MARMIVO-36405 format. One record per atom (N, C-alpha, C, O, CB): y, z, x. Coordinates in steps of 0.001 Angstrom, whole numbers, padded with zeros to 6 digits, always signed. Each point is the difference from the previous one (the first is absolute). Glycine has a CB too. Layout:
YZX...
REM end
This chain:
-009210+003344-005655+000939-000364-001043-000461+000559-001348+000799+000553-000756-000181-002639+002031-001894+001939-001564-000537+000487-001277+000220+001504-000135+000348+000482-001078-002072-002316+001093+001523+002575+001070+000189+001455-000047+001456+000352-000298+000273+000945-000741-002166-000654+002368+002814-001039-001059+001422+000251-000253+000350-000266-001457+000753+000761-000608-000232-001366+002981-001063-000468-002934+000241-000329-001407-000569+001087-000900+000643+000409-000966-000694-002865+001509-001151+002923-000228-000618+001060-000800+000795+001305+000086+000153+000704-000998-002391-001773+001371+002736+001384+000802+000811+001206+000166+001270-000084-000845+000371+000965-000668-001281-000672+002996+001563-001432-002296+001205-000183-000814-000320+000089-001484+000737+000629-000760+000241-002065+002556-002071+000811-002211-000396+000024-001414-000303+001423-000459+000324+000373-001127-001248-002695+001354+000309+003109+000636-000299+001393-000333+001269+000812-000271-000030+000991-000730-002032-001156+002130+003160-000261-000814+001270+000703-000179+000913-000699-001007+001184+000323-000089-001383+000503+002431-000342-001779-003098+000761-000638-001068+000811-001216+000401+000810-000484-000789-000721+002677-000198-000286-002695+002189+000734-001175+000455-000864-001250-000144-001224+000090-000100+002542+001335+001707-000682-002573-001618-000707-001277-000026+000532-000872+001131+001145+000145+000427-001512+000014-002941-000465-001050+002982+000393-000925+001054+000353-001323-000653-000724-000490-000866-000761+001637+002582+002595-001717-001298+000379-001315-000498+000581-000801+001157+000362+000551+001039+000078+000359-003372-000361-002208+002134+000560-000904+001002+000624-001168-000745-000014-000040-001230-001704+000719+002999+002254-001608-001037+000595-001184-000608-000886-001212+000267-000560-000152+001086+002878+001126-000810-002434-001827-001281-000755-001246+000122+000623-000845+001107+001222-000126+000071-001867+000189-002531-000184-000641+003319+000525-000803+001107+000598-001317-000479+000766-000629+000730-002463+001670+000760+001359-001467-002701+000513-001267-000509+001281+000155-000810+000975-000715+000234-003301-000105-000267+002327+001756-000923+001139+000092-000922+000810+001281+000144+001125+000075-000494-002422-001465-001057+000749+002391+002215+000730+001237+000205-000130+001034-001102+000578+001082+000104+000956-002427+001176-002285+001039-002343-000207+000987-001055-000850+001157+000524-000796-000167+000923+000977-001639-002679-000001+002962+001160-000756+001188+000399-001444-000129-000476-000253-000370-001147+002348+001791+001050-003035-001116+000981-001422+000007-000341-000553+001384+000313+000434+000656+000947-000666-003153-000478-000735+002935-001278-000527+001350+000202-001508+000106-000182-000575+001038+000329+002754-000201-001089-002842-001873+000248-001446+000099-000193-000723-000208+001323+000519-000649+000908-000280-000172-003273-001440+001379+002464-000776-000113+001240-000239-001447+000398+000167-000361+001165-001258+002519-001713+000700-002991-000416-000316-001393+000328+001248-000764+000435-000061-000800+000933-001833+000867-002572+003013+000167+000980+001242-000670+000383+000481+000472+001365+000473-000804+000803+000130+000576-003219-000718+001520+002684+000401+000517+001305-000877-000573+001108+000487-000273+001098+000323+002375-002193-002089-002284+000818-000901-000575+001002+000394-001441+000318-000097-000435+001148-001756+001931-001958+002298-002234-000207+000421-001391+000196+001451-000114+000430+000408-001013+000567-002068+000338-002266+002448+001727+001428+001459-000007+000174+000653-001066-000877+001071-000515+000320-001360+001341+002034-000372-001146-003461+000517-000945-000988-000220+000575-001381-001043+000597-000269+000585-002562+001784+001419+001794-002383-000154+000397-001389-000948-000945-000716-000350-001046+000546+002654+002025-000536-002727-000636-001218-000970-000823-000716+000506-001405-000307-000771-000958+000057-000120+003040-001028+002174-002216+000648+000553-001322-000318+000006-000898+001245-000430-001152-000062+001860+002186-001751-000952-000512+002920+000050-000780+001239-001399-000295+000529-000236-001062+000576+002447+002099-000043-003137-000105-000725-001382-000232+000419-000602-001160-000787-000676-000857+000570+000428+003292+000026+000495-002461-001906-000521-001088-000833+000609-001335+000406-000701-001011+000043+000374+002623-001934+001620-001627+002190+000653-001239+000428-000565-000478+001331-000261-001191+000167+002345+001873-001384-002277+000231+002166-000542-000367+001310-001429-000502-000125-000397-000945+000682+001881+002640+000403-002256-001060-001959-001389-000410-000210-000063-001397-000606-000872-000790+000362+000207+003193-000662+001579-002719-000621+000030-001317-000638+000360-001095+001002-000512-001116-000091+001151+002206-002074+000227-000782+003110+000422-000987+000993-001133-000312+000967-000158-001149+000412+002520+001961-000610-003151+000190+000566-001063-000206+000980-001293-000499-000623-000921-000383+000722+001950+002161+000642-001120-001783-002691-001240-000435-000667-000085-001503-000079-000973-000537-000528+000964+002630-000793
REM end
């Protein structure tokens, strides 16, 4: 997967997905790894704490 992302980045493309909670577009590495945007991640973290 990492190699595919790097290949796309080398050609000027970016990888994005939708947050599993709210559906907003996410594009950062950490958000893609969680499949949650920063706002939804913070909300989920607060609920489980």
